[in-house]
Residue, then its C-alpha position, 0 to 999 in steps of 0.5 A: m746432102k751429097a757433100w755432107i755424105t762425102a765428108y762423113v765418108l772421108l772422116a770415117s776413112f781417116a778414123l780407120l787410118p790407124t788400123l788400116f795403115a798400121q801394118a808395115q814391111a819388115i824383116l824377120e831374122f831367124n836361124g840365119l835367114r832374113l825373111p820378108a815379113r809384115v809387122q803390126e803393133y797392138p796396144i797390149s802386152a807381149e804375153m797377151g799378144e802371144l795369146a791372141l796370135k795363138d787364137r788367130i792360128k787356131a781360128m785359121g784351123y792350123t796348129y803350130r810348133e814353137k821354138r824360142g818364141y817363134y811360131f811355125v805353121e806349115k803348109v797353110v792354104r787360104p783360098e778365101i784370100g786367093q792363096n791357093e798354094p801352100l805356104d809356111y808361116l813364121m810368126k813372132v811377138d816382140k815387146s814394144g811398149t812400157k809397163k805403163e803403156p804396154a804394146c807389142k809388135v807381131y811379125i809374120a813371114t811366109g815362104k814356100p815349104g822347105i824354105i823356113t826350117f827349125d833345123n840348123l842351117s850352115k852359113e852357105e845354106a842360109s846364104t842360098r836361101n836368103a838369095a832366093l828370098a830377096g825381093t819376095a813378099a810375105i804373101g798372106a801375112a797382111a790378111v793374118l794380121s788384119g784378122m788379129d783385131t778380134h783376138v786382140e780385143d778378146q785378150k784386152y777384155l779377158k785382161e780387164i775381167a782378170d784385173q777387175e776380179e783381182l780388185v774384187k778379191q783385194e776388196q774382199r780381203r780388206l773387208n774380211d780383215l775389217m770383219k776380223d778386226q771387228e770380231y777381235m774388238e767385240k771380243k775385247i769389249k766383251d772381256l772388258q765388260k766382264d772385267l767391269d762387271d767383276n770389278a763392280k761385284e768386287q767393289e760391292r763385296q769390298r764395300k760390305k767388308l769395309e762397313e763391317e770393319r768400320t762397325k767393329l772399329d766404332t764398337k771398340k771405340a764405344s766399349r772403351v768409352v763405356e769402361g772409362l765411365k764405369k771407373n769414374 
């Protein structure tokens, strides 16, 4: 029994490997800076990834500034993960998949307040800051990425709902088109039926007229025979 429990725990651990070890160290380049970062890939489009990231920032209780696809969150303090000193966060979402199999990578870099800036930096200032960043780590970034899973699942769910709603709309449009076709065909049948009824009435009138003219013809023929007999 103990061996079975151990095996189960090991299998469960391996099942979690894609999530637990999907993160990696990276460098996020911005404004001349080379920022140590963490990166994780998610099986959603970049557009959905940005929505998930925005939700993650909101859930953390912060707001962001955006510039050219970069999200900047200032003076973040997160005592729940042991980050008691304020840090600035820089985040970026990049497309990494295909149209058939969408995926995106979320990068998060952190630094002491004032290191990361949206202001233009001279080459000398960027070089000085990069020297200070060398060998540092993106403190707190891993925890932010780990907390993305719920928001990623929310976006996948919303996408599935939106896709299904679009399919429902498409099927409704097809049904509406078929109903319009039916209405058109029923009107056409009704018009044809009226034409048939009119044709039948016209045939009856024509039949009577034909009989009248035929009777007249027979009468004229008969009168000619009678006159011939009288002459004889």
